[in-house]
C-alpha positions as CSV (number, residue, x, y, z in Angstrom):
1,I,50.8,68.9,93.6
2,R,53.6,66.2,94.9
3,E,53.2,62.6,94.0
4,F,52.3,60.0,96.6
5,T,55.9,58.8,97.7
6,P,55.9,57.1,101.2
7,A,59.2,56.8,102.8
8,S,58.2,53.5,104.6
9,E,55.2,51.3,105.5
10,V,54.9,53.1,108.9
11,D,54.1,56.4,107.4
12,M,51.8,55.5,104.5
13,L,48.7,56.3,106.1
14,E,49.9,59.7,107.5
15,E,51.2,60.6,104.1
16,A,47.7,59.6,102.4
17,F,46.2,61.9,104.9
18,E,48.4,64.8,104.2
19,K,48.1,64.4,100.6
20,G,44.4,64.6,101.0
21,V,44.7,67.7,103.1
22,E,47.0,69.1,100.5
23,E,44.8,68.5,97.7
24,G,41.6,69.4,99.7
25,R,43.3,72.7,100.6
26,F,44.4,73.4,97.0
27,L,40.8,72.7,95.5
28,H,39.0,74.5,98.2
29,K,41.1,77.5,97.2
30,L,39.9,77.3,93.8
31,G,36.3,77.1,94.7
32,F,35.8,73.3,94.4
33,N,34.1,71.1,96.8
34,L,34.0,67.8,95.3
35,N,37.0,65.8,94.1
36,F,37.0,63.0,91.6
37,A,39.6,60.9,93.5
38,P,40.6,58.8,95.0
39,V,41.3,56.0,92.6
40,V,40.8,52.5,94.5
41,D,41.4,50.2,91.5
42,L,43.6,47.6,92.9
43,K,46.3,47.9,90.1
44,D,47.2,50.5,87.5
45,D,49.2,48.5,84.7
46,I,48.2,51.4,82.3
47,W,49.7,54.7,83.7
48,K,51.4,53.1,86.7
49,C,50.9,56.0,88.9
50,R,47.0,56.1,89.8
51,S,46.4,53.5,92.4
52,F,47.7,53.1,95.9
53,P,50.2,50.2,96.9
54,G,48.9,47.3,98.5
55,D,46.1,44.7,98.4
56,E,42.4,45.5,98.7
57,T,42.7,46.1,102.7
58,K,45.7,48.4,102.5
59,I,44.3,50.2,99.4
60,S,41.1,50.7,101.4
61,E,42.9,52.1,104.5
62,L,45.1,54.4,102.5
63,A,42.1,55.7,100.5
64,Q,40.2,56.2,103.7
65,A,43.0,58.3,105.3
66,Y,43.2,60.4,102.0
67,L,39.5,61.0,102.1
68,T,39.8,62.1,105.7
69,G,42.4,64.5,105.0
70,L,40.6,65.8,101.8
71,Q,37.3,66.3,103.9
72,T,39.1,68.3,106.5
73,Q,39.2,71.2,103.9
74,N,35.4,70.7,103.2
75,V,36.0,68.9,99.8
76,L,34.2,65.6,99.2
77,G,35.5,62.6,97.8
78,T,34.9,60.1,94.8
79,A,35.9,56.5,95.1
80,K,36.6,55.2,91.4
81,H,36.4,53.3,89.2
82,Y,33.7,51.0,90.2
83,P,33.7,48.1,89.9
84,G,37.4,47.8,89.5
85,K,40.0,46.5,87.0
86,T,39.6,49.7,84.9
87,L,43.3,50.4,84.7
88,I,44.8,46.9,84.0
89,D,44.1,46.1,80.4
90,R,43.6,48.6,77.7
91,D,43.0,52.2,78.1
92,P,39.4,52.7,78.4
93,H,39.9,56.2,77.0
94,K,40.9,54.7,73.8
95,Y,39.2,51.1,73.6
96,V,36.2,49.2,74.5
97,V,37.4,47.0,77.6
98,A,36.0,43.9,79.0
99,A,37.2,42.4,82.5
100,N,36.0,39.6,85.2
101,I,35.5,41.3,88.4
102,E,36.4,39.3,91.8
103,A,35.2,40.1,95.2
104,Q,38.8,41.9,96.2
105,D,37.9,44.4,93.4
106,V,34.8,45.6,94.7
107,Y,35.9,45.4,98.4
108,P,37.4,49.0,98.7
109,Y,33.7,50.4,97.7
110,S,32.0,48.4,100.4
111,R,34.7,49.2,102.9
112,L,34.3,53.1,101.9
113,S,30.6,53.4,101.5
114,S,30.1,55.1,104.6
115,E,33.3,57.5,104.2
116,V,32.9,58.5,100.6
117,S,30.3,61.0,99.2
118,S,30.3,59.5,95.6
119,I,31.3,56.4,93.4
120,M,32.5,56.9,89.9
121,V,31.3,54.0,87.6
122,S,33.5,52.9,84.9
123,H,32.8,52.1,81.1
124,I,34.3,48.5,81.1
125,I,32.1,45.7,80.5
126,T,32.0,43.4,83.5
127,S,31.6,39.6,84.4
128,G,31.8,37.8,87.4
129,T,31.1,39.4,91.1
130,V,29.6,42.4,89.2
131,D,28.0,41.3,85.8
132,S,27.0,44.2,83.4
133,H,25.6,41.5,81.0
134,G,27.6,42.4,77.9
135,I,27.3,46.3,78.1
136,P,29.5,49.0,79.6
137,A,28.9,49.0,83.5
138,V,27.9,52.7,83.4
139,A,25.0,52.0,81.3
140,S,23.9,48.8,83.2
141,A,20.8,49.4,85.2
142,D,21.7,46.1,87.0
143,V,25.1,47.3,88.0
144,I,23.9,50.9,89.1
145,G,20.8,49.4,90.7
146,A,22.8,46.9,92.6
147,L,25.3,49.6,93.7
148,K,22.4,51.9,95.0
149,K,21.1,49.2,97.1
150,N,24.2,49.4,99.3
151,F,25.3,53.1,98.9
152,S,23.3,56.2,99.5
153,G,25.7,58.8,97.8
154,L,25.9,60.1,94.4
155,I,26.7,57.7,91.6
156,I,28.7,59.5,88.9
157,S,29.4,58.2,85.4
158,D,33.0,58.5,84.0
159,E,33.6,60.9,81.3
160,I,31.0,59.7,78.6
161,N,33.1,60.9,75.5
162,M,35.9,58.3,76.4
163,L,36.1,55.7,73.3
164,G,35.4,52.9,75.8
165,L,31.9,53.8,75.9
166,R,31.6,56.1,73.0
167,N,32.5,53.3,70.4
168,Y,30.3,50.9,72.0
169,Y,27.1,52.7,70.8
170,P,26.5,53.3,67.0
171,T,24.9,56.8,67.9
172,L,25.5,59.3,70.6
173,D,21.8,59.4,71.1
174,E,21.7,55.9,71.9
175,M,24.8,56.4,74.5
176,Y,23.2,59.4,76.2
177,I,20.0,57.5,76.7
178,A,21.6,54.4,78.0
179,V,23.7,56.1,80.5
180,F,20.5,58.1,81.8
181,K,18.4,55.0,81.8
182,A,21.0,53.1,83.9
183,G,20.3,55.5,86.8
184,N,23.5,57.6,87.2
185,D,22.9,60.7,89.2
186,I,25.5,62.6,87.4
187,V,26.7,62.1,83.8
188,L,30.1,63.5,83.1
189,N,30.4,65.2,79.7
190,F,33.4,67.2,78.9
191,N,32.3,68.3,75.4
192,K,32.8,72.1,75.3
193,D,30.1,72.5,72.7
194,P,26.9,74.1,74.7
195,N,24.5,72.5,71.8
196,E,25.8,69.1,72.5
197,I,25.2,69.3,76.0
198,Y,21.8,70.8,75.3
199,R,21.3,67.8,72.8
200,M,22.2,65.5,75.8
């Protein structure tokens, strides 16, 4: 699938829509009806390729265009990684990460709440506008509960074997219990061992 590389400001929305159509067509052909995209973090300083360009308003518009295109192919979208700032410090696949969340970070989720079918919650420990009270956001009943008051779609955890979550908890059992008790509707576990999935 080609990268998102708009030629000019004028055609960015059209290109986002076309990218949604293209990826939706590909996923639908494979038999999928849900995509864990788009990323609506305002910046990506880690991989430098996962977020749309612009401020919170422009990113929301581009994400909406992408979602519209995706959904023309009967594939649902997921806004991630709530509440934002997941890609600006250290890689949460490898490290426990904390960030101060501001109003502009959560703006895309509010803007897209009626357009998107699911929101993926990150493992970062948050303070500020969204406060996880010293624990990973995905394990915070306060964060998940507040999100559910304003969003009626699915709440999905980011993959729980990422070290940004796994290393926070002394045991796997404590981590499993925490993400379930927080109220996530779907908990992503990419462990290939069926015994571990059964244990979870």
